[in-house]
C-alpha positions as CSV (number, residue, x, y, z in Angstrom):
1,M,163.7,178.0,35.1
2,R,161.7,181.1,34.4
3,L,160.2,181.1,30.9
4,T,160.3,184.4,29.0
5,A,159.3,185.5,25.5
6,K,159.8,188.5,23.3
7,L,156.6,190.5,22.5
8,S,157.2,189.7,18.9
9,E,156.9,185.9,19.7
10,I,153.6,186.0,21.4
11,T,151.5,188.3,19.2
12,T,149.5,187.8,16.0
13,V,149.3,191.6,15.4
14,F,152.0,194.0,16.3
15,A,151.1,197.0,14.2
16,D,151.7,200.7,14.0
17,W,149.0,203.3,14.1
18,D,147.2,204.7,11.1
19,W,148.2,208.2,10.0
20,I,144.9,210.2,10.2
21,E,145.1,213.9,9.3
22,S,142.5,216.5,10.2
23,K,141.2,216.5,6.6
24,D,140.5,212.7,6.9
25,Q,138.2,213.1,9.9
26,S,134.4,213.1,10.0
27,S,131.7,213.5,12.5
28,K,130.8,209.8,12.9
29,W,131.2,206.2,11.8
30,I,134.6,204.7,12.8
31,R,136.1,206.1,16.0
32,L,139.7,207.1,16.3
33,I,141.4,206.0,19.6
34,Q,144.3,208.3,20.6
35,T,147.2,208.3,23.1
36,W,145.2,210.2,25.7
37,N,142.6,207.3,25.7
38,V,145.4,205.0,26.9
39,W,145.4,206.1,30.5
40,M,147.5,204.6,33.3
41,W,146.7,201.0,32.4
42,N,143.0,201.7,31.9
43,F,141.0,202.8,28.8
44,K,139.8,206.4,29.3
45,D,136.8,206.8,27.2
46,R,136.5,210.6,26.8
47,W,133.7,210.1,24.3
48,D,133.0,213.9,24.4
49,K,136.3,214.4,22.6
50,A,136.0,211.5,20.2
51,R,137.0,211.8,16.6
52,Y,135.9,209.7,13.7
53,I,136.6,208.8,10.1
54,S,134.2,207.6,7.4
55,E,134.1,204.0,6.1
56,E,135.3,205.3,2.7
57,T,138.4,206.8,4.5
58,F,138.9,203.6,6.4
59,D,139.1,201.7,3.1
60,R,141.1,204.4,1.2
61,L,143.8,204.5,3.9
62,N,143.8,200.7,4.5
63,C,143.3,201.2,8.2
64,T,143.8,198.5,10.8
65,E,140.7,197.9,12.8
66,I,141.1,197.2,16.5
67,F,138.8,195.0,18.6
68,P,137.9,194.4,22.3
69,N,140.8,192.9,24.3
70,D,143.3,194.2,21.8
71,C,146.1,195.9,23.7
72,L,147.3,199.5,22.9
73,V,150.7,200.7,24.0
74,S,151.2,204.5,24.0
75,R,154.8,205.2,22.8
76,L,154.4,209.0,23.3
77,P,154.1,211.1,25.5
78,D,155.7,210.2,28.8
79,P,155.1,207.7,30.4
80,V,155.8,205.9,27.1
81,W,155.3,202.4,28.5
82,R,151.6,202.7,29.5
83,S,149.1,200.3,28.0
84,C,145.5,199.3,28.2
85,L,143.0,196.8,26.8
86,I,140.2,197.9,24.5
87,P,136.8,197.4,26.1
88,E,133.5,196.7,24.4
89,L,132.4,199.9,22.7
90,P,129.5,200.7,20.4
91,D,131.7,201.9,17.6
92,R,134.1,200.3,15.2
93,L,137.6,201.4,16.1
94,I,141.0,202.4,14.8
95,T,144.0,204.0,16.5
96,A,146.2,206.9,15.7
97,V,149.7,208.3,16.0
98,D,152.1,206.8,18.5
99,C,149.9,203.9,19.6
100,T,151.0,200.3,18.9
101,I,148.3,197.6,18.5
102,I,149.1,194.3,20.1
103,R,146.9,191.3,19.6
104,F,148.2,188.3,21.6
105,K,148.3,184.6,20.8
106,D,146.3,182.3,23.0
107,T,149.5,181.5,25.0
108,I,149.2,184.7,27.0
109,E,146.4,186.3,29.0
110,P,146.2,189.9,27.7
111,K,145.6,191.4,31.1
112,F,148.7,189.6,32.4
113,F,150.8,191.8,30.0
114,V,148.9,195.0,31.1
115,Y,149.8,194.2,34.7
116,Y,153.4,193.3,33.8
117,S,153.7,196.6,31.9
118,Q,153.1,198.4,35.3
119,S,156.1,196.7,36.9
120,N,159.4,198.3,37.6
121,Q,161.3,195.8,35.5
122,Y,159.2,196.4,32.4
123,Q,159.5,200.1,32.8
124,R,163.3,199.9,33.2
125,D,163.5,197.8,30.0
126,V,161.5,200.3,28.0
127,D,163.4,203.3,29.4
128,I,166.7,201.7,28.2
129,L,165.3,201.5,24.6
130,C,163.8,205.0,24.5
131,T,165.2,207.7,22.3
132,W,165.2,211.4,22.9
133,A,164.7,213.8,20.0
134,T,162.3,216.6,21.0
135,R,160.8,214.2,23.6
136,K,161.0,210.7,25.0
137,R,159.8,208.0,22.6
138,I,160.2,204.3,22.0
139,S,160.0,202.8,18.5
140,R,157.7,199.9,17.6
141,K,160.8,197.8,16.5
142,S,162.4,198.4,19.9
143,L,159.2,197.7,21.8
144,W,158.7,194.2,20.3
145,T,162.1,193.1,21.3
146,I,161.3,193.4,25.0
147,E,161.1,190.1,26.9
148,I,158.3,189.4,29.4
149,P,157.8,186.5,31.8
150,L,155.6,183.7,30.4
151,P,154.5,181.1,32.9
152,P,151.8,178.6,31.9
153,L,148.5,180.1,31.0
154,E,146.8,178.8,34.2
155,T,149.5,180.5,36.3
156,Q,149.0,183.7,34.4
157,K,145.2,183.6,35.0
158,A,145.8,182.9,38.7
159,I,148.2,185.9,39.0
160,V,145.7,188.2,37.2
161,A,142.8,187.1,39.5
162,K,145.0,187.7,42.6
163,L,146.1,191.1,41.3
164,D,142.5,192.1,40.4
165,Q,141.5,191.4,44.0
166,I,144.4,193.3,45.6
167,F,144.2,196.2,43.2
168,A,140.4,196.6,43.7
169,E,141.0,196.9,47.5
170,L,143.9,199.4,46.9
171,D,141.8,201.4,44.4
172,Q,139.0,201.6,47.0
173,T,141.4,202.9,49.6
174,K,142.9,205.3,47.0
175,S,139.4,206.6,46.2
176,E,138.7,207.3,49.9
177,I,142.0,209.1,50.3
178,Q,141.4,211.2,47.2
179,K,138.0,212.2,48.4
180,N,139.6,213.4,51.7
181,L,142.2,215.3,49.6
182,D,139.4,216.9,47.6
183,N,137.6,217.8,50.7
184,T,140.5,219.9,51.9
185,D,139.8,222.3,49.1
186,E,136.2,222.6,50.3
187,L,137.4,223.2,53.8
188,W,139.5,226.1,52.6
189,K,136.7,227.5,50.4
190,S,134.4,227.3,53.4
191,A,136.8,229.2,55.6
192,L,137.2,232.0,53.0
193,N,133.4,232.3,52.6
194,Q,132.7,232.4,56.3
195,A,135.4,235.0,56.9
196,F,133.4,237.8,55.3
197,Q,130.1,237.7,57.3
198,G,130.3,241.1,59.1
199,D,128.3,244.2,58.6
200,W,131.2,246.3,57.2
201,E,131.7,249.2,54.9
202,I,131.4,248.3,51.2
203,V,133.9,250.1,48.9
204,K,134.8,250.0,45.2
205,L,138.3,248.5,44.7
206,W,139.5,251.5,42.7
207,E,139.2,253.6,45.9
208,L,141.8,251.4,47.6
209,A,144.3,250.4,44.9
210,D,145.2,250.5,41.2
211,L,146.2,247.8,38.7
212,Q,149.2,247.5,36.4
213,N,150.1,244.7,34.1
214,G,153.6,243.6,33.2
215,Y,155.8,243.6,30.1
216,A,155.5,241.3,27.1
217,F,158.8,239.5,27.4
218,K,159.6,237.2,24.5
219,S,161.2,233.7,24.4
220,D,164.4,235.3,23.1
221,D,164.7,237.3,26.3
222,Y,165.1,234.2,28.5
223,I,168.5,232.9,29.5
224,E,169.8,229.9,31.4
225,H,170.3,231.4,34.8
226,S,170.3,234.7,36.6
227,K,169.0,236.5,39.7
228,T,166.1,238.0,37.7
229,L,162.9,236.0,37.0
230,N,159.7,236.5,35.0
231,F,156.4,236.0,36.9
232,R,154.0,234.5,34.4
233,M,150.6,232.9,34.3
234,S,152.1,229.5,35.1
235,N,153.4,230.9,38.4
236,I,149.9,231.6,39.6
237,R,148.7,229.4,42.5
238,P,145.4,229.9,44.4
239,W,147.1,230.0,47.8
240,W,148.3,232.4,50.4
241,I,151.9,232.8,49.2
242,V,153.4,231.7,45.9
243,D,157.1,231.1,46.0
244,I,158.8,232.3,42.8
245,E,160.6,228.9,42.6
246,Y,157.6,227.6,40.5
247,N,158.3,227.4,36.7
248,K,161.4,229.6,36.7
249,K,162.1,231.7,33.6
250,F,165.3,233.7,34.0
251,L,165.9,237.1,32.4
252,P,169.2,239.1,32.1
253,D,170.0,240.9,35.4
254,E,170.2,244.3,33.6
255,Y,166.4,243.9,32.9
256,A,165.7,244.7,36.5
257,E,166.8,248.2,35.9
258,I,165.6,248.6,32.3
259,Y,162.1,247.4,33.2
260,K,162.0,248.5,36.9
261,E,158.4,249.7,36.6
262,F,157.4,246.1,36.2
263,L,159.3,244.8,39.3
264,L,157.3,243.0,42.0
265,K,157.9,243.6,45.6
266,N,157.7,241.0,48.3
267,W,154.0,240.5,49.4
268,D,152.6,242.1,46.3
269,V,149.2,240.9,45.4
270,V,148.8,239.8,41.7
271,I,145.8,238.5,39.8
272,A,145.4,236.6,36.5
273,M,143.4,238.7,34.1
274,T,143.5,236.3,31.2
275,D,143.4,232.6,30.5
276,M,144.5,230.8,27.3
277,A,142.3,227.8,28.1
278,T,138.9,227.2,26.5
279,S,137.3,227.8,29.9
280,P,138.4,229.9,32.8
281,K,140.8,228.1,35.1
282,I,143.5,230.6,36.3
283,L,141.3,233.5,35.3
284,A,140.7,235.9,38.3
285,V,142.9,233.8,40.6
286,P,144.8,236.1,43.0
287,C,148.0,235.3,44.9
288,I,150.6,236.9,47.1
289,V,154.1,236.8,45.8
290,N,157.2,235.8,47.8
291,T,160.1,237.1,45.7
292,W,162.8,235.6,48.0
293,W,166.2,237.1,46.9
294,Y,165.3,237.3,43.2
295,N,164.4,240.4,41.1
296,V,161.0,239.5,39.8
297,L,159.5,241.1,36.7
298,L,155.8,240.9,35.9
299,N,154.6,239.4,32.6
300,Q,151.9,241.2,30.7
301,R,149.2,238.6,31.3
302,V,149.3,239.1,35.1
303,W,148.4,242.3,36.9
304,K,149.7,243.6,40.2
305,F,147.9,245.8,42.7
306,F,149.9,249.0,43.4
307,N,149.3,252.2,45.4
308,V,147.4,250.0,47.9
309,D,146.0,252.3,50.6
310,E,147.3,250.3,53.5
311,T,145.8,252.8,56.0
312,R,142.4,251.2,54.9
313,I,143.2,247.7,53.7
314,R,146.0,245.1,54.4
315,K,147.5,243.4,51.3
316,D,146.8,240.0,52.7
317,F,143.2,240.9,53.5
318,L,142.9,242.2,49.9
319,W,144.1,238.8,48.7
320,A,141.6,237.0,51.0
321,V,138.7,239.0,49.8
322,L,139.5,238.4,46.1
323,S,139.9,234.6,46.9
324,N,136.4,234.4,48.2
325,S,134.6,231.9,45.9
326,K,131.6,234.2,45.4
327,I,133.8,237.0,44.2
328,R,135.9,234.7,42.1
329,E,132.8,233.2,40.4
330,W,131.4,236.6,39.8
331,L,134.7,237.9,38.2
332,A,135.0,234.7,36.1
333,S,131.5,235.3,34.8
334,L,132.6,238.6,33.3
335,W,135.1,237.0,31.0
336,W,135.0,237.9,27.3
337,W,136.7,236.5,24.2
338,G,139.4,238.3,22.4
339,L,142.3,236.3,21.2
340,Q,142.0,234.6,24.6
341,I,139.7,234.7,27.6
342,N,140.0,238.0,29.5
343,I,138.6,240.2,32.2
344,S,139.3,243.9,32.1
345,K,141.0,246.3,34.5
346,K,137.8,248.2,34.9
347,Q,135.8,245.1,35.8
348,I,138.3,244.3,38.6
349,L,138.5,247.9,40.0
350,D,134.7,248.3,39.9
351,L,134.4,245.4,42.2
352,K,132.7,246.2,45.5
353,I,134.4,244.6,48.5
354,P,133.8,244.6,52.3
355,V,136.4,246.7,54.3
356,P,136.2,246.1,58.1
357,P,138.5,248.1,60.4
358,L,142.2,247.1,60.2
359,S,142.0,245.4,63.6
360,E,139.2,243.2,62.3
361,Q,141.2,242.5,59.1
362,E,144.1,241.4,61.2
363,K,142.0,238.8,63.1
364,I,140.5,237.5,59.9
365,V,143.9,237.1,58.3
366,E,145.3,235.4,61.3
367,H,142.4,232.9,61.3
368,L,142.8,232.2,57.6
369,D,146.6,231.7,58.1
370,R,145.9,229.0,60.7
371,V,143.3,227.3,58.5
372,S,145.8,227.6,55.5
373,K,148.5,225.8,57.5
374,E,146.0,223.1,58.7
375,V,144.8,222.5,55.1
376,K,148.3,222.4,53.7
377,A,149.3,219.8,56.4
378,L,146.2,217.7,55.5
379,K,147.0,217.9,51.8
380,S,150.6,216.8,52.5
381,Q,149.4,213.9,54.6
382,Y,146.8,212.7,52.1
383,Q,149.2,213.1,49.2
384,S,151.8,211.1,51.1
385,Q,149.3,208.3,51.6
386,L,148.5,208.3,47.9
387,D,152.2,208.1,47.0
388,N,152.6,205.2,49.5
389,L,149.8,203.3,47.8
390,E,151.5,203.7,44.4
391,E,154.7,202.3,45.9
392,L,152.7,199.5,47.5
393,K,151.2,198.7,44.0
394,K,154.7,198.5,42.6
395,S,155.9,196.2,45.4
396,V,152.9,193.9,44.8
397,L,153.6,193.8,41.1
398,D,157.3,193.0,41.5
399,K,156.4,190.2,44.0
400,A,153.8,188.8,41.5
401,F,156.3,188.6,38.7
402,R,158.8,186.9,40.9
403,W,156.2,184.2,41.5
404,E,156.2,185.1,45.2
405,M,152.5,185.7,45.7
406,G,150.4,183.2,47.5
């Protein structure tokens, strides 16, 4: 007979977080552990983002201190069932909103639970008990009713040791595949950088094209579905062609006529001129737009190139030049702070770019197109391998908790 127990039956502490407001925080003393520290079954330190409270605040708020080998379960955001064990850290610790503290009795090996919390069965049990308000969440009271398998302690330790060994090997394989995946980006950057080695005419961009930004559509403008879409910052992808299927936001079809000056044409080149992040990420990223059968209206934070002199420069070559890492880095270095990170229209149009003959541009574009397809195929292959490893992990876990592992 398989022995099981509810979480409430095998814990000495099953506590909610402490409510710590910004006004309660200080620059040092007792560290506040948050949901983003509870990574996918590993503690993610992120000490550079650490927050603290004073000892006086700790006493005043009657906080619950957490210790090494305590388990934290993040109940928000998704995936709400993830957990981790607290490692040895130099600070005293408490935890904050939407983390549950679990301190186990000596009848269970804490890491046994962390492994079990990665299994399909546990995740199904949690999902059944989740509620949806603004987002997915499980309450502490629901969480502690969940039953977990509870074999003898020696069996638990044997299972943990076996899983440690298998997962170490799988993680090593995953690391190697991830390195290969990352290298595909370097392959693409290298191809872009090497494509522009010729002794060609150098021309300021304003001689070849102009820039126009989009319209400031508001959230009230969006509707559930139509044939008219808004192209926004979130649609930007640093690749040859961006399908408008990404992050669809629909607008009323009559907007295509009302705001026709902001319509994108198929194969238009667009560029991100702003970035809401604290450091440039999408800033100065260009892409070519595939509008499919939609009417696509441009958002104000993205600019399109128009009046492109195609007797001198191909649109896809223009994209390739702007995607060159040296030009991207130079453009990104020009950013300035307003309400967000920006570069100006003038900074873009004053950019000096190489302009070979159209026949040479065609050869460069064809070469980059071949490299692009090769890189995409490699990315797909490596991502598939990573996905298969995750499935293998699930299979190993399910087998372990059916007591089928040798």
